VEXTOR-351862 format. One record per atom (N, C-alpha, C): residue in three letters; x, y, z. Coordinates in steps of 0.1 Angstrom, whole numbers, plus 5000, padded with zeros to 4 digits. Layout:
! residues N
ALAXYZ ...
//
This chain:
! residues 473
MET410267302463 MET409967402468 MET410867512480 GLN411767602479 GLN412267652487 GLN411667682502 PHE412267722511 PHE411867732523 PHE410867872524 HIS411567962520 HIS410968112519 HIS409568112512 GLN409768042502 GLN408667992491 GLN407567952501 ARG407767852506 ARG406567782512 ARG406067872519 LEU406967902531 LEU406767992545 LEU405568112534 SER406068182527 SER405268282521 SER404068232520 ARG403868102512 ARG402668102509 ARG401768032518 GLY402567952526 GLY401867912541 GLY401468052549 LEU402468162547 LEU401668292557 LEU400368332549 ILE400068332536 ILE398968362529 ILE398168282534 SER398068162530 SER396968062534 SER396368082549 SER397868102560 SER397168112571 SER396568232576 PHE396868352570 PHE396468502569 PHE394568512564 ALA394468412554 ALA393168402551 ALA392368322558 ALA392968242566 ALA391768142574 ALA391368202588 ARG392868292592 ARG392668322603 ARG391968442600 SER391868552588 SER390868622586 SER389368602584 VAL389268462585 VAL387868432584 VAL387368352595 ALA388368322604 ALA387768272616 ALA387368432622 ILE388268512623 ILE387768642631 ILE386368712625 VAL386468692613 VAL385268772610 VAL384168672616 THR383868522611 THR382868432618 THR382568492634 GLN384068492642 GLN383968482656 GLN383268632658 LEU383368722653 LEU382768832656 LEU381368862648 VAL380768802637 VAL379568802634 VAL378568692639 SER379568612645 SER378368512651 SER377868532669 VAL379068652673 VAL378568672685 VAL377268712687 PRO377168842676 PRO376068922679 PRO374668872671 VAL374768752664 VAL374068692659 VAL373068592667 LEU374068542672 LEU373468382681 LEU372768442693 ALA373468552703 ALA373168592715 ALA371968702712 ARG371868792700 ARG370668862698 ARG369568742695 THR369868622688 THR368968562685 THR368368432695 TRP369268392701 TRP368668322710 TRP368568382724 GLY369268472730 GLY369268542739 GLY370368482750 VAL371268552756 VAL372168522763 VAL372568412767 GLU371368352777 GLU371368222782 GLU371268102773 VAL370168142761 VAL370868032755 VAL371667952749 TYR372568122743 TYR374068122740 TYR374768022747 GLY374568092757 GLY375668042772 GLY375567872772 GLN374267862769 GLN374167652768 GLN374367632760 TYR374767702746 TYR375367632732 TYR376767612733 LEU377167732740 LEU378867712746 LEU378867622754 THR378067562767 THR378767422773 THR378567322764 MET377567282757 MET377667162747 MET378567152742 ILE379167272736 ILE380567242726 ILE381267232735 ALA381867252745 ALA382767252759 ALA382967102757 LEU381467042762 LEU381666882761 LEU381866802753 ALA381366852738 ALA381966782727 ALA383166782725 ALA384266932728 ALA385366922730 ALA385966802737 TYR385666782749 TYR386666702758 TYR386366582754 VAL385066572744 VAL385166422744 VAL385766332730 ASN386266482722 ASN387066442712 ASN388266472710 VAL388966492725 VAL389766582726 VAL391366432729 ALA390566322731 ALA391766232729 ALA392366172716 THR392066262704 THR393366252689 THR393866372692 LEU394266432700 LEU394866582699 LEU396566562698 GLY396766412706 GLY398066412710 GLY398666302698 VAL398466222693 VAL398666142680 VAL398666192667 HIS397666352667 HIS397166382654 HIS398666452651 GLN399266562659 GLN400466612659 GLN401566502656 ALA401766412665 ALA403166332664 ALA402866262649 ALA402066242648 ALA402266152632 ALA402166272622 MET401666372623 MET401766452613 MET403266532610 THR404166492621 THR405466532627 THR406266392613 GLU405866322620 GLU406766192618 GLU406366212597 MET405066232593 MET405166242579 MET405566332572 ALA405766472582 ALA406766552575 ALA407966532571 ILE408566452580 ILE409966452583 ILE410366302573 GLY409566202576 GLY409266122557 GLY409466192551 HIS408266232542 HIS408466322529 HIS409566382530 ALA410266452538 ALA411366542534 ALA412466462532 ARG412266352538 ARG413766272532 ARG413266132524 HIS411866162518 HIS411566102503 HIS411465982505 ASP410865912520 ASP410565812526 ASP408965782527 SER408765772514 SER407065742511 SER406565612519 LYS407365552525 LYS407065412532 LYS406865492547 ALA407165522553 ALA407465622561 ALA406165742568 TYR405965802551 TYR405065872555 TYR403765842555 GLY403865702545 GLY402365622546 GLY401965542561 ASN403265492561 ASN402565392573 ASN402565502591 ALA402665632588 ALA402465752599 ALA401165762594 LEU400265792582 LEU399065832579 LEU398265702579 ARG398565582580 ARG397765492581 ARG397465522598 GLY398665422603 GLY398565472617 GLY397665612622 LEU397865702620 LEU396965832622 LEU395065772621 PHE394965772606 PHE394165722603 PHE392965612610 GLN393965492614 GLN392965362621 GLN392965462640 THR393965542642 THR393365542653 THR392565632655 VAL392465762648 VAL391265822646 VAL389865782647 ALA390165682640 ALA388865632634 ALA387965502645 GLY389065462653 GLY389065412666 GLY388865462678 VAL389165632674 VAL388265712691 VAL387065762681 SER386865802669 SER385765812670 SER384665752670 VAL384865622671 VAL383965502677 VAL383565532688 ALA384765502695 ALA384665542711 ALA383665672712 ALA384365772704 ALA383565902716 ALA382165932707 LEU381665842698 LEU380265832692 LEU379365742707 ALA380065662712 ALA379365612722 ALA379365692732 VAL380465792739 VAL380265882751 VAL379565982747 GLN379166032735 GLN378066112734 GLN376766052735 VAL376665972731 VAL375165892735 VAL374665892750 VAL375765832756 VAL375865822771 VAL375265992775 LEU376766062773 LEU376166232773 LEU374766282775 ALA374366242758 ALA372766302755 ALA371966262761 PHE371566122762 PHE370466022762 PHE370765972778 VAL371465962785 VAL371765902798 VAL372365972804 ALA373266052802 ALA373966162822 ALA372766302825 PRO373066352828 PRO371966472834 PRO372066562832 THR371966592818 THR372666662808 THR371566802814 ALA370366782820 ALA369366862821 ALA369666952833 ALA370366902844 ALA371266952850 ALA372067072848 ILE373567022840 ILE374367082837 ILE374067202830 LEU372867182823 LEU372367312817 LEU371667432821 HIS371167372833 HIS370167412846 HIS368867462838 GLN368267372831 GLN367167362822 GLN366467252823 ASN365167202819 ASN364667122814 ASN364367022805 GLY365067022799 GLY364966982782 GLY364967022774 HIS364667172779 HIS364267282764 HIS364367422770 ILE364567482762 ILE365367592761 ILE364067732762 LEU364167782776 LEU362767922778 LEU363368012767 GLY362068062763 GLY362168182755 GLY361568142742 ALA362268212732 ALA361568202721 ALA361668062711 VAL363268052714 VAL363867942709 VAL363567792716 HIS362967672713 HIS362267592718 HIS363967462710 TYR364467392718 TYR365167282714 TYR365167122722 SER365667032715 SER365766902724 SER367366932736 ALA367566952742 ALA369266972747 ALA369966852741 ARG368966702750 ARG369866572746 ARG370066572733 TRP369166642718 TRP369366582706 TRP370566672707 ALA370766802706 ALA371766912704 ALA372966852707 ILE373166822722 ILE374166752726 ILE375166652718 PHE373966562711 PHE374666462706 PHE375166522691 LEU373966592684 LEU374466612674 LEU375566702674 ILE375866812683 ILE377166872683 ILE378466762686 GLY378366682691 GLY379066572693 GLY379666542677 VAL378966452674 VAL378766432658 VAL379466512651 GLN379066642650 GLN380066782641 GLN381166752649 ALA381466772660 ALA383166752661 ALA383866652658 ILE383166512662 ILE383566372655 ILE384066382641 LEU383166452631 LEU383666472615 LEU384866612612 ALA385166692624 ALA385866772621 ALA387366752625 GLN387566642636 GLN388366562639 GLN388766492628 ASN387866432621 ASN388566332607 ASN388466422595 LEU388266492596 LEU388466622584 LEU389866662583 GLY390466692598 GLY391866732604 GLY392966642603 VAL392266542603 VAL393466412596 VAL393766442581 VAL392666482573 VAL392766472560 VAL393666572555 THR393766692559 THR393666822555 THR395666852561 SER395766722575 SER397266782581 SER397766692571 SER397766582563 SER398066462553 SER398566532540 ILE397566622538 ILE397966722526 ILE399366832529 ALA398866902538 ALA399967022547 ALA401166932549 ALA401366782553 ALA402966712556 ALA403266712540 LEU402766712528 LEU403066702515 LEU403866822513 GLY403666952522 GLY404367032515 GLY403367112511 ARG401967092512 ARG400867162507 ARG400167202520 TYR401267332527 TYR400467372536 TYR399367452533 GLY399167522521 GLY398167652521 GLY397067562513 GLU396967442508 GLU396067362499 GLU395267262517 GLY395667222528 GLY395467182535 GLY394467242540 GLN394967432544 GLN394367532549 GLN393467552546 ALA393067542527 ALA391967612526 ALA390367502525 TYR391167382532 TYR389867312530 TYR389467362543 ASP389767382556 ASP389867382567 ASP388967552566 THR389667642557 THR388667762557 THR387367762551 ALA387667672542 ALA386367672535 ALA385167602543 ARG385367522553 ARG384367462561 ARG383767562574 VAL384967632576 VAL384767722589 VAL383667842578 ALA384067912570 ALA383267952565 ALA381667912558 LEU381967812555 LEU379967762551 LEU379367692566 ASP379967682572 ASP379567592585 ASP378967762592 SER379867832593 SER379468002598 SER377968052589 CYS378068052576 CYS376968062569 CYS375868042572 GLY376167892570 GLY374767802572 GLY373967832585 LEU374567832592 LEU374567842608 LEU373567982608 TRP374368122605 TRP373868212606 TRP372368182600 ILE372168182588 ILE370968122579 ILE370068062585 GLY370667962589 GLY369167862598 GLY369067942607 VAL369768002620 VAL369468092631 VAL368468182626 MET368868272617 MET367968382615 MET366768342606 ALA366768302593 ALA365568312589 ALA365068232592 PHE365468082598 PHE364467992598 PHE364267952616 HIS364968032623 HIS364868012638 HIS364867872642 LEU366067842639 LEU366367712641 LEU367167672660 GLY366567602664 GLY367667612676 GLY368967492671 PRO369567502686 PRO371167432682 PRO371267292677 ASP370267222680 ASP369867092676 ASP369467102662 ARG368767132654 ARG368567142641 ARG369567212634 ALA370267352637 ALA371167412634 ALA372667292631 ALA372767202640 ALA373667152639 ALA373766982625 LEU372367002626 LEU372466932616 LEU372966962597 ILE372667132598 ILE373367232587 ILE374967172590 SER375367222598 SER377067192603 SER377367012598 ILE376766932598 ILE376866792599 ILE377066772582 GLY376066842573 GLY375766822561 GLY376966852553 ILE377667002561 ILE378767052556 ILE379967022556 PHE380066962571 PHE381566892572 PHE381766752565 SER380566672567 SER380666542557 SER381466582542 THR380166682534 THR380766722518 THR382266732518 MET382566862532 MET384166902528 MET385066732530 LEU384766662539 LEU385466562543 LEU385766462531 GLY384266452522 GLY384666362507 GLY385266432501 VAL385166572501 VAL386266652488 VAL387266662493 ALA388066692506 ALA389166682507 ALA389966532508 TRP389366402508 TRP389766322506 TRP390266242497 LEU389266302487 LEU389466262472 LEU390866332470 ARG390966482474 ARG391866532468 ARG393566462468 LEU393866382485 LEU394266332490 LEU394766252486 SER393966152478 SER394066052466 SER394866072456 GLN394566212453 GLN394966212434 GLN396566272441 VAL397366332452 VAL398666382454 VAL399166292460 ALA398766172462 ALA399766052469 ALA398465912471 PRO398165882457 PRO396965782454 PRO398365632459 ASP399765632459 ASP399965532464 ASP400165482480 ARG400165592481 ARG400365572497 ARG398965572509 LEU397865602502 LEU396265582505 LEU395765482513 ARG396865342512 ARG395765242515 ARG395465202529 MET394665312531 MET394365302549 MET394065222555 PHE393365082552 PHE393164962558 PHE394164882558 SER394864892554 SER396064772549 SER396664762563 ALA398264672564 ALA398464652576 ALA399564742583 VAL399364762593 VAL400364912596 VAL401764812604 ASP402364932601 ASP403664832606 ASP403564932624 TRP403264862636 TRP403164852644 TRP404264942654 ARG405464952652 ARG406764962654 ARG406765132651 ILE405565192640 ILE405365302643 ILE404665392655 PHE403865292663 PHE403265312678 PHE404165302687 ALA405065262685 ALA406365232695 ALA406865412697 LYS407265402682 LYS407665592683 LYS406765692684 LEU405665642684 LEU404865772689 LEU403565812700 TRP403965712710 TRP403665682717 TRP404065792732 LYS405565832731 LYS405865932740 LYS405266092733 PRO405666072723 PRO405066232720 PRO403666262718 THR402866132716 THR401866142719 THR401066182729 ILE401266122741 ILE400966162756 ILE401566322757 GLY402666362752 GLY402966482755 GLY401866602747 ASN402166602734 ASN401166692726 ASN399666632733 PHE399066532735 PHE397766502742 PHE397466582759 ALA399066612761 ALA398866712775 ALA398766852773 ILE399666922765 ILE399867032759 ILE398567062755 GLY397967022742 GLY397167032737 GLY395667012748 THR395666932754 THR394566932766 THR394367062777 MET395567092776 MET395567202788 MET395367312783 PHE395767362768 PHE395367502760 PHE393767452759 LEU393067342756 LEU391767332754 LEU391167332767 SER391467242777 SER390967262788 SER391167402794 PHE392167462800 PHE392167532805 PHE392267672802 LEU392067692793 LEU391567812780 LEU390667862777 VAL390067762773 VAL388967742765 VAL387767672772 GLN387667562774 GLN386267472780 GLN386067472792 ALA387667462803 ALA387267462813 ALA386267572823 PRO386867702819 PRO386067812822 PRO384867842821 ARG384367772812 ARG382867742808 ARG382367662817 LEU382667562816 LEU382067422827 LEU382167482842 ILE383367552846 ILE383267562860 ILE381967722862 LEU382167792854 LEU381167932853 LEU379567862854 ALA379567692846 ALA378067712843 ALA377467622857 SER378767552862 SER378267492872 SER378167582887 VAL378967682886 VAL378167792896 VAL377267892896 ALA377467982883 ALA376768122882 ALA375468082871 GLY375967982864 GLY374667982850 GLY374867992836 GLY374268012825 GLY374768052813 GLY374868182807 ALA374368252818 ALA375168422816 ALA376268462819 ALA376768392828 ALA378168412835 ALA378868352823 VAL378868202817 VAL379468162809 VAL379568242796 ALA378168312789 ALA378268412779 ALA379068542781 LEU378768552795 LEU380068692797 LEU381268682794 PHE381868602800 PHE383168482802 PHE383568462788 SER382868402780 SER383268352765 SER383168472757 ILE382568552759 ILE382668702747 ILE383868722748 SER383968772765 SER385068892767 SER386568802761 TRP386568652764 TRP387468552760 TRP387768592743 ALA386468582739 ALA386368582722 ALA387368772717 LEU387068832723 LEU387768962716 LEU388968962722 MET389968852731 MET391068832733 MET391368722723 GLY390668602718 GLY390768532706 GLY390968592692 VAL390068772689 VAL390668802679 VAL392068862677 ILE392768892690 ILE394068942690 ILE394968742690 ARG394268652695 ARG395368572694 ARG394968492677 GLN393968532673 GLN394068452656 GLN395268542648 SER395168662655 SER396368762646 SER397868722645 PHE398268682654 PHE399768612658 PHE399868452652 GLU398368442657 GLU398368242654 GLU398768232633 VAL398868352626 VAL398568332617 VAL400068292607 LEU401468352621 LEU402568272618 LEU403068182624 ILE402368162636 ILE402568062641 ILE402567912638 HIS401667922630 HIS401067802621 HIS401567752609 PRO402767812601 PRO402867762589 PRO404767702596 LEU405067762608 LEU406367742613 LEU406167542617 ASN405167522618 ASN405267412626 ASN406167312619 ILE405867302603 ILE406567182595 ILE408067232596 GLU408267382594 GLU409667412593 GLU410367362606 PHE409667392617 PHE410767342629 PHE410867172632 ALA409467092626 ALA410166962622 ALA411566942613 TYR411467052600 TYR413067002596 TYR413567052603 ALA413967152612 ALA415167212618 ALA415267092630 PHE414467032633 PHE415066932644 PHE415666792640 GLY415066792626 GLY415266652617 GLY416766672617 SER417066812611 SER418066792606 SER419466862612 LYS418966922627 LYS419566952639 LYS420467122635 GLU419467142625 GLU419767312620 GLU419367452634 LYS420167432644 LYS419867522655 LYS420167612652 ALA420867702645 ALA420267852639 ALA419367892635 LEU418367772624 LEU417267822618 LEU416367802632 ALA416167692642 ALA415567692653 ALA415367812661 THR416567872663 THR416768042673 THR416068122662 ASP416368082648 ASP415768202642 ASP414268222645 LEU413368102638 LEU412268092639 LEU411768082657 LEU412068062661 LEU411868072675 LEU411568212685 ALA412968302678 ALA412768422682 ALA411668552672 LEU411868482659 LEU410668522650 LEU409168512652 GLY408968412663 GLY407568382667 GLY407368462676 SER408268412686 SER407768482698 SER407668682701 THR408768732690 THR408568902692 THR407368882682 THR406968872674 THR405768862666 THR404468872674 ALA404268742685 ALA403368752691 ALA403068852702 THR404268842710 THR404068932722 THR403769052715 GLY404669072703 GLY404369282700 GLY403469292697 LEU402569202691 LEU400869232685 LEU400269252697 THR400369162708 THR399669112719 THR399669262730 ALA401069292727 ALA401269442736 ALA400469562727 LEU400969582713 LEU400269692706 LEU398769692712 ALA397969552709 ALA396969612711 ALA396069592724 CYS397169622736 CYS396769642752 CYS395869752755 ILE395969852752 ILE395269992756 ILE393770012745 PRO394169952734 PRO392869962726 PRO392069872730 VAL392269742734 VAL391469632742 VAL390569682752 ILE391669742764 ILE391069762778 ILE390269862777 ALA390669982767 ALA389970082763 ALA388370042762 ILE388470052749 ILE387169982745 ILE386369882739 GLY386969762746 GLY386669652744 GLY385469632755 PRO384869712767 PRO383269622770 PRO382269712758 TRP383069842753 TRP381669912746 TRP381669802730 ILE382769732728 ILE382569642715 ILE381569502720 ILE381669472735 ILE380669392736 ILE379269412738 SER379569532746 SER378069552749 SER376869652735 VAL377469672723 VAL376969672711 VAL376769562703 ALA378169452703 ALA377469312700 ALA376269262702 THR376169262719 THR375169182722 THR373669292725 LYS374069402721 LYS372569512720 LYS372169522735 GLY373669532743 GLY373469582754 GLY373469472768 GLN373269332764 GLN372369232771 GLN373969192780 ILE375069232775 ILE376469192783 ILE377269302781 HIS377369362799 HIS378269482801 HIS379569392811 ALA380669422802 ALA382069312805 ALA382869462812 PRO383469392823 PRO384269522834 PRO385569542825 HIS385869672829 HIS387569702820 HIS388669622829 LEU387969632842 LEU389169502849 LEU388869362844 LEU387969272840 LEU387869122834 LEU389069142819 ILE388469252813 ILE389369272801 ILE390269252802 ALA391369342816 ALA392469382818 ALA393469252821 MET392269182826 MET393169022836 MET392968902825 LEU391968942817 LEU392268802800 LEU393268882793 TRP393269002791 TRP394469052782 TRP396169002789 GLY395768992800 GLY397368942809 GLY397368762804 VAL396368682805 VAL396568572799 VAL396768542790 LEU396568662778 LEU396968612765 LEU398268682761 ALA398568762772 ALA400068822769 ALA401168672770 LEU400768642786 LEU401668512790 LEU401468392778 TYR400568422774 TYR400168282763 TYR400868322747 SER400768442748 SER401568492733 SER402968422736 SER403568512745 SER405368442748 SER405668282750 SER404768222750 SER404768092748 SER404268022738 ILE403468062730 ILE402867952714 ILE403767922705 CYS404867982704 CYS406067932698 CYS406667862696 PHE407467832712 PHE407767762719 PHE406967612718 GLN406067642722 GLN405067562723 GLN404667492710 ALA404667532698 ALA404667482685 ALA405867402681 ALA407167452686 ALA408167402682 ALA408267252691 LEU408267272701 LEU408067142714 LEU407567042707 GLN406267062703 GLN405166962697 GLN406066932677 SER406366972674 SER406966922664 SER408466892660 SER408966872675 SER410266782675 SER409866682683 ASN408466642682 ASN407966502693 ASN408966472703 GLN408766602712 GLN409466612726 GLN408766622736 SER407566692731 SER406466722740 SER406166622753 HIS406466512757 HIS406966392766 HIS407366462778 HIS408166542780 HIS408866572792 HIS407766652797 THR407566712793 THR406066792804 THR404866762810 VAL405066672808 VAL403466572810 VAL403466602826 TRP404366542834 TRP403966522850 TRP403966702854 PRO404966742852 PRO404566922856 PRO403367002851 LEU402566922837 LEU401567012835 LEU400266982841 VAL400366822842 VAL399466742851 VAL398966822863 LEU400666812872 LEU400166882886 LEU399567012886 GLN400267082874 GLN399467252875 GLN398467222873 SER397967112863 SER396067122859 SER395767112871 ALA396167032879 ALA395066972890 ALA394867082901 LEU396367182901 LEU395967242912 LEU395167362910 PHE395267422892 PHE394667482886 PHE392967472889 LEU392567362884 LEU391267292890 LEU390467362903 VAL391667302913 VAL391167362931 VAL390867492928 LEU392367572921 LEU392267722926 LEU390867842922 ALA390867762908 ALA390067792900 ALA388467802904 THR388467662912 THR386867682915 THR386467732928 ILE387767742938 ILE387467842947 ILE387167952944 LEU388168042937 LEU388568122931 LEU387068252929 THR386568112916 THR385168152913 THR384168172921 ARG384168072930 ARG382668112938 ARG383168222950 LEU384268252951 LEU384268402956 LEU384468522953 ALA384868512935 ALA384768632929 ALA384668662916 GLY383668502911 GLY383268552898 GLY384368462885 PRO383868562879 PRO384568562866 PRO386068662869 TYR386468732879 TYR387468782883 TYR388068662893 GLY387668592897 GLY388468442906 GLY388668342898 LEU388168332881 LEU388368272874 LEU389368302863 ALA389668412861 ALA390968532853 ALA392068502864 SER392068542876 SER392868522884 SER393768382881 ALA392968282881 ALA393468132885 ALA393968122870 LEU393368172856 LEU394468172846 LEU395268212847 LEU395568362851 LEU396868412851 LEU397668332859 ALA397768252872 ALA398768162873 ALA398968052867 TYR397667982860 TYR398267872858 TYR398667892839 GLN399067982836 GLN399268022822 GLN400768092824 LEU401368152839 LEU402768132837 LEU403468022840 GLY402767952848 GLY403467822855 GLY403667722839 PHE402667742827 PHE402667632813 PHE403467742805 THR403767872800 THR404867932795 THR406467872801 ALA406667892818 ALA408167852820 ALA408367692816 VAL407367592820 VAL407467472816 VAL407867472803 VAL407067492795 VAL407267492780 VAL408567542770 VAL408567662775 VAL410267722769 VAL410967652780 LYS410967602788 LYS412567502794 LYS412367382786 TRP411867342781 TRP411567192775 TRP411667252761 THR411567332756 THR411867362741 THR412867392740 CYS413867442747 CYS414767492746 CYS416167312748 ARG415867232754 ARG416467152759 ARG416267072742 ALA414967042742 ALA414766972733 ALA415867032718 PHE415667122717 PHE416867182701 PHE418567202704 ASP418567212722 ASP419767252730 ASP420367362726 ILE419867452727 ILE419467572727 ILE419067662739 PRO419967732742 PRO420267822754 PRO419267912754 PHE418067982763 PHE416968032759 PHE417468212763 ALA419068192765 ALA419768332764 ALA420068402748 ASP420368282739 ASP420368262729 ASP418968302716 VAL418068282722 VAL416968322715 VAL416268462721 PHE416968462730 PHE415668632737 PHE416868712732 LYS418468682726 LYS419268792719 LYS419268812711 GLU418768662700 GLU418268712686 GLU416768772685 ALA416068742696 ALA414568832692 ALA414768982696 THR415769032705 THR415869172708 THR416969222697 SER417769192689 SER418369212679 SER417669282668 LEU418069402666 LEU417069502656 LEU417669392639 SER419269402638 SER419569342627 SER418869172624 SER418569122632 SER417969002634 SER416769002628 MET415669112632 MET414669132629 MET414669142618 ASN415369252614 ASN415069262599 ASN415669152587 ARG416669082596 ARG416768992583 ARG416068892584 MET415268862599 MET413668742596 MET413068782589 ALA412768892590 ALA411269012577 ALA411768942569 LYS413168942559 LYS413468942548 LYS413668772548 MET413368712554 MET413268552554 MET411868502551 PHE411168592557 PHE409568562556 PHE408668592544 PHE409768752545 PHE408568822528 PHE409268862518 GLY410668822521 GLY411668882506 GLY411868812496 PRO411068802485 PRO410968712472 PRO412468662467 MET413168752471 MET414368692464 MET415668682476 LEU415168602486 LEU415868572497 LEU416868492490 ARG418368462492 ARG419368412487 ARG419568312499 ALA420268182492 ALA420168042500 ALA421368112509 ARG421068052525 ARG421768082533 ARG422467952540 GLY421867832534 GLY422667722536 GLY421667652548 ARG421267722561 ARG420467672569 ARG419067712567 GLY418867802559 GLY417467862557 GLY416667792543 GLU417367662536 GLU416767622526 GLU416667472526 PHE415167402526 PHE415867262525 PHE414967192510 SER415467152506 SER415167072494 SER414066912495 GLY413666932505 GLY412766792516 GLY411666792503 LEU411066902510 LEU409566952505 LEU409366982487 LYS409166912480 LYS408666942468 LYS407566982463 
//
């Protein structure tokens, strides 16, 4: 399969996945906020944040191993692919066991009632066990991690669309099951999580069977692993873990936990729903970015600087352009959308929406560079700068949140994202040995934009040498 064919199919599947994610996100907010109430919904988001932190340990090795699998398959090296797959599977299996133990401690030993600002049960129309909800949501997150291993392994075989389809089906089925359970049967977060666990388990089994069909000779998961693969992966694993943790922690979960400790569930709901509005825009440009991950791996492995420059310019221009176009509409009508979605229970100020849009604009300018850096397995260079920035963010965010609430938190996020973008762009250009000026020039060239659009969407793209690979069949 040629480069433009792989990319076109990847774009279609990625667009379908993001469309489902956007729809489910837009529907989930009014369904859950109206049925459970704002306070309950905020506490539910806090539980998800706790589960995400417990499972974040697999983020680094997941991306690093997937890159190795893609490179191994491109070079027709089935041994390298199989060894990376087994190393990833056994690592995630071990982390899952440890995560399950931590989840038990969080649910039944740690003072969860204090974290959630209630004494074991939600006040209002919905009653549930907070401890069991935390545990079951954690199990749900563990299953999602293992499903991600299988779908990534399928994608590394040149079947990005097929691997993405399983994740899309999981999101759609899980959301529908959650809505039906909450609206029709008045389930709380604990029993609703049981529905998700059943759906995740089924999808994991189906995806596993498919992987065994497309790669039957490489699926000896419990056979011995060549330990040299861990020596090769440990540096990019740490780097990917740092970058993944930075995004998960400081753009998604940390704000919720900081607000929960300072202002309670209602403030968490306000910030999360406002950020969810930004997430709709983020989903639109991530449609283009995700299919590029494997292509960046090939560009790095084959030292195709011209292709890497084209992909960086295209991804950055598209993401930044879509964010800029959404600026005025989002700031103008965003508060009204949130008010309607929550039946008037949440009123988001225009200033808060504008500040969060600024965070998103900075993120959009760096996401393509982040994807390239992780796909080159060179992200370990960013660890110490990002760790320092993260520590400063926690201090700054805590202080500003206590002083100005959500506005202070948004200000801290702006400062953090600015530093994150600078670090990622710098080390991506070094990894691919590409001057940033070349990427900027390519991104702002009209003729280049036209050529790159044809690369993505033109069905009759002629071979250019740099734009085609025969590695993925």
